[in-house]
C-alpha positions as CSV (number, residue, x, y, z in Angstrom):
1,X,126.4,144.7,106.9
2,X,129.3,141.8,107.4
3,X,127.6,139.1,109.4
4,X,124.0,139.7,106.7
5,X,127.1,138.6,104.0
6,X,128.1,135.8,106.2
7,X,124.1,134.7,107.0
8,X,123.4,134.8,103.3
9,X,126.7,132.8,103.0
10,X,126.0,130.1,104.9
11,X,121.9,129.6,103.6
12,X,123.8,129.6,99.9
13,X,126.0,127.3,101.4
14,X,122.7,125.5,102.0
15,X,122.8,120.9,102.4
16,X,126.1,120.6,102.1
17,X,126.4,123.2,105.1
18,X,123.9,121.4,106.9
19,X,124.2,117.8,106.2
20,X,127.5,117.1,108.0
21,X,128.1,114.0,106.7
22,X,131.0,112.7,106.8
23,X,132.7,110.4,104.1
24,X,134.2,106.9,104.9
25,X,136.7,105.1,102.7
26,X,138.0,102.1,105.0
27,X,139.4,98.5,104.3
28,X,140.4,95.1,105.7
29,X,141.8,91.7,104.6
30,X,139.0,88.7,104.1
31,X,138.6,85.8,102.5
32,X,137.7,83.8,99.5
33,X,134.6,82.6,101.7
34,X,134.3,84.9,104.5
35,X,130.6,85.7,106.2
36,X,130.0,89.5,106.4
37,X,127.8,90.9,108.6
38,X,126.0,94.7,107.8
39,X,124.0,96.7,109.7
40,X,122.8,99.9,108.8
41,X,119.2,100.6,110.0
42,X,118.4,104.2,107.8
43,X,119.7,105.0,104.4
44,X,121.2,102.0,101.5
45,X,123.7,99.5,101.8
46,X,124.6,98.5,98.3
47,X,126.9,95.2,98.3
48,X,129.4,93.9,95.2
49,X,131.3,91.2,95.0
50,X,134.4,91.8,93.4
51,X,137.8,89.7,92.5
52,X,140.0,91.0,95.5
53,X,140.6,89.5,99.1
54,X,139.5,92.3,101.1
55,X,136.1,93.9,101.9
56,X,136.1,97.8,101.4
57,X,133.6,100.2,102.7
58,X,133.0,103.3,101.5
59,X,130.0,106.1,101.5
60,X,128.9,108.9,104.0
61,X,127.8,108.7,107.7
62,X,124.7,110.7,108.4
63,X,125.4,113.4,111.4
64,X,126.8,112.0,114.8
65,X,126.8,108.4,113.5
66,X,130.2,106.3,113.6
67,X,131.6,103.5,111.2
68,X,132.3,100.1,113.6
69,X,134.4,97.5,111.0
70,X,135.9,94.8,112.6
71,X,136.2,91.1,113.2
72,X,138.5,88.1,112.0
73,X,139.2,87.8,108.0
74,X,136.8,84.7,108.0
75,X,134.3,86.9,109.7
76,X,133.7,90.6,109.3
77,X,131.3,92.9,110.6
78,X,130.1,96.7,109.3
79,X,127.5,97.9,111.9
80,X,127.2,101.7,111.3
81,X,126.1,102.9,114.8
82,X,125.0,106.4,116.5
83,X,126.5,108.8,119.2
84,X,123.1,109.3,120.7
85,X,121.9,105.7,120.7
86,X,119.0,106.1,118.0
87,X,120.8,104.5,114.8
88,X,117.3,105.2,112.7
89,X,117.6,108.7,113.3
90,X,120.5,108.9,111.6
91,X,121.1,108.5,107.5
92,X,123.7,106.9,106.2
93,X,124.6,105.7,102.7
94,X,126.6,102.6,102.6
95,X,128.7,100.8,99.4
96,X,130.5,97.5,100.5
97,X,132.5,95.2,98.1
98,X,133.5,92.0,99.5
99,X,134.9,89.0,98.1
100,X,133.1,87.1,94.8
101,X,132.5,83.9,97.1
102,X,131.7,85.6,100.5
103,X,127.9,85.0,102.2
104,X,126.2,88.6,103.2
105,X,124.0,89.1,105.9
106,X,122.3,92.2,105.6
107,X,120.2,94.3,108.5
108,X,118.0,97.6,107.9
109,X,115.0,99.0,108.9
110,X,114.1,102.1,106.5
111,X,117.1,101.2,104.4
112,X,117.3,100.6,100.5
113,X,119.3,97.3,100.4
114,X,121.1,96.0,97.2
115,X,123.5,93.1,96.5
116,X,125.1,92.4,93.0
117,X,127.6,89.9,91.5
118,X,127.9,87.6,95.4
119,X,128.5,83.8,94.9
120,X,127.9,82.5,98.2
121,X,124.8,83.3,100.4
122,X,123.1,86.4,100.8
123,X,120.4,87.3,103.6
124,X,118.8,90.7,103.5
125,X,115.7,92.1,105.7
126,X,114.5,95.8,106.0
127,X,111.1,96.8,106.7
128,X,111.0,101.0,104.6
129,X,112.6,99.7,101.5
130,X,113.3,97.5,98.9
131,X,115.7,94.8,98.3
132,X,116.7,93.6,95.2
133,X,119.3,90.5,94.0
134,X,121.4,90.4,91.1
135,X,123.8,87.3,90.7
136,X,124.4,83.4,91.4
137,X,124.2,83.7,95.0
138,X,123.5,80.0,96.2
139,X,120.7,80.6,98.8
140,X,118.6,84.0,99.0
141,X,116.8,84.5,102.0
142,X,115.4,88.3,101.8
143,X,112.6,90.1,104.0
144,X,110.6,93.1,103.4
145,X,107.6,95.1,105.2
146,X,107.3,97.8,103.4
147,X,109.1,97.4,100.2
148,X,109.1,95.4,96.6
149,X,112.2,92.9,96.4
150,X,113.5,91.2,93.0
151,X,115.5,89.2,92.7
152,X,117.4,87.8,89.5
153,X,119.6,85.2,88.5
154,X,120.0,82.9,92.1
155,X,120.5,79.4,92.0
156,X,120.1,76.3,94.6
157,X,117.8,77.9,96.9
158,X,115.6,81.1,97.1
159,X,112.9,82.8,99.8
160,X,111.5,86.4,98.8
161,X,108.7,87.5,101.6
162,X,107.2,90.8,101.3
163,X,104.2,92.5,103.4
164,X,103.4,96.0,101.2
165,X,105.1,95.5,97.7
166,X,105.5,92.7,94.9
167,X,107.6,90.2,95.1
168,X,109.6,89.6,91.0
169,X,112.0,85.8,90.8
170,X,113.8,86.2,86.9
171,X,115.9,83.5,85.9
172,X,116.0,81.7,89.3
173,X,116.4,78.0,89.5
174,X,116.6,75.1,92.4
175,X,113.8,75.5,95.2
176,X,112.0,78.5,95.7
177,X,109.8,80.0,98.5
178,X,108.1,83.2,97.3
179,X,105.1,85.0,99.1
180,X,103.7,88.4,99.1
181,X,100.9,90.4,101.6
182,X,99.6,92.8,99.6
183,X,101.5,93.1,96.0
184,X,101.8,91.4,92.5
185,X,104.0,87.5,92.6
186,X,105.7,87.3,89.3
187,X,108.1,84.4,88.3
188,X,109.6,84.2,85.5
189,X,112.6,82.7,83.3
190,X,114.9,79.9,85.2
191,X,114.1,76.0,86.2
192,X,112.9,75.0,89.4
193,X,112.5,71.5,91.1
194,X,110.3,72.6,94.0
195,X,107.8,76.0,94.0
196,X,105.2,77.3,96.6
197,X,104.2,80.2,95.9
198,X,101.7,82.5,97.5
199,X,99.6,85.5,97.9
200,X,96.6,87.2,99.6
201,X,95.6,90.8,97.8
202,X,97.6,90.6,94.4
203,X,97.8,88.1,91.3
204,X,100.2,85.2,91.1
205,X,102.0,84.9,87.3
206,X,104.2,81.7,86.9
207,X,106.7,81.5,83.2
208,X,109.5,80.1,83.9
209,X,109.9,75.9,83.5
210,X,109.8,73.2,85.9
211,X,111.9,70.0,86.3
212,X,110.4,66.8,84.9
213,X,109.8,65.9,88.7
214,X,108.8,69.7,90.1
215,X,106.5,70.5,92.9
216,X,104.5,73.9,91.7
217,X,102.1,74.8,94.6
218,X,100.2,78.5,94.4
219,X,97.8,79.8,96.7
220,X,96.0,83.2,96.3
221,X,93.4,84.6,98.3
222,X,92.4,87.5,96.2
223,X,93.8,87.8,92.8
224,X,94.2,85.9,89.6
225,X,96.6,82.7,89.1
226,X,98.6,83.0,85.4
227,X,100.8,79.7,84.2
228,X,102.5,79.3,81.0
229,X,103.7,76.0,80.2
230,X,105.0,74.5,76.9
231,X,102.4,72.6,75.3
232,X,103.9,69.5,75.3
233,X,104.1,70.1,79.4
234,X,103.9,67.1,81.5
235,X,102.0,67.4,84.7
236,X,99.8,66.1,86.7
237,X,97.5,68.9,88.0
238,X,95.2,69.6,90.7
239,X,93.4,73.4,90.3
240,X,90.2,74.6,92.6
241,X,88.7,78.1,93.2
242,X,85.8,79.0,95.6
243,X,85.0,81.8,93.2
244,X,86.6,82.5,90.3
245,X,86.4,80.6,86.9
246,X,89.0,78.2,85.0
247,X,90.5,78.3,81.8
248,X,92.6,75.4,80.9
249,X,94.7,75.4,77.3
250,X,96.7,72.1,78.1
251,X,93.5,70.0,78.8
252,X,89.8,69.6,80.0
253,X,87.5,72.1,80.8
254,X,86.5,72.7,84.5
255,X,83.6,71.6,86.0
256,X,81.4,72.8,89.6
257,X,81.9,70.5,92.3
258,X,77.8,70.9,92.4
259,X,75.5,72.7,90.6
260,X,75.4,75.2,94.4
261,X,79.4,76.1,94.1
262,X,80.2,79.2,92.4
263,X,83.7,78.0,92.1
264,X,85.3,75.1,90.3
265,X,87.8,72.1,90.2
266,X,89.8,70.5,87.6
267,X,92.4,67.1,87.8
268,X,93.5,65.8,84.6
269,X,97.5,64.7,83.5
270,X,99.3,67.0,80.5
271,X,101.1,65.5,78.6
272,X,103.2,62.0,79.8
273,X,102.7,63.6,83.3
274,X,105.6,63.8,86.0
275,X,105.6,67.5,87.9
276,X,103.0,67.6,90.2
277,X,101.1,71.3,90.4
278,X,98.8,72.3,92.7
279,X,96.6,75.6,92.6
280,X,94.1,76.8,95.1
281,X,92.4,80.4,95.2
282,X,89.7,81.6,96.8
283,X,88.6,84.7,95.4
284,X,90.2,84.8,91.4
285,X,90.3,83.1,88.6
286,X,93.0,80.9,87.4
287,X,94.6,80.5,83.8
288,X,96.8,77.8,82.8
289,X,97.9,79.0,79.4
290,X,100.5,77.7,76.7
291,X,103.0,79.5,75.6
């Protein structure tokens, strides 16, 4: 009877009894512009910039995982290690607070990554998981194989690449390179000096500003390309489709290069010129719209 009661109590205890997660809360002093590298192959990593001159690591470690947290104030390393040599088999969730001016590098595998309020550079990569960056980072480089990428208000230079997942860039500026193999690519808000957008299977939508001498290049294999500009926007356009229509609200209509071609071509100057816009699609329409 006592044994049955013990078994019943253990079952009712459920996940808390089975998971054996270990809470962690550690702090170390850090320079205002410290470089912080984080590795957690399975689980999640949430990084937040704050005003304190230290790095704090909180969260839970999966059963059999250990936290390695060391390095000088200028160069700190946070890593989840597994006792049995298979860190991908142990799920851990980390919340890391870093100085606002720090630069952060994050590596995951089956991990979701988010970064907010970091003004230094941000680089992150994961295989199965999404990546989200928010805040005035001076340089952003994000790579995901299976998962969405979302960037908001980054500046200077942004590079975002996904294989299976959408890429969204909001209110950023400077130099942009964004690509996706299977997913939509959206750029909205902000202003750019150079933007290069590539999509294999999925639409591309650009609804942002360009500086007077900016360049915008768009390449798409399969999917529509939608570009939105002010009526007085000044640029030189060169647009071509192998198989698809071209709609132009800023100037002349497109024409077929010859009577046998299924595609169309368009070259024109809007306003007083200045910027350069180049679009190439294999199978998909190109729509140049007025805002």
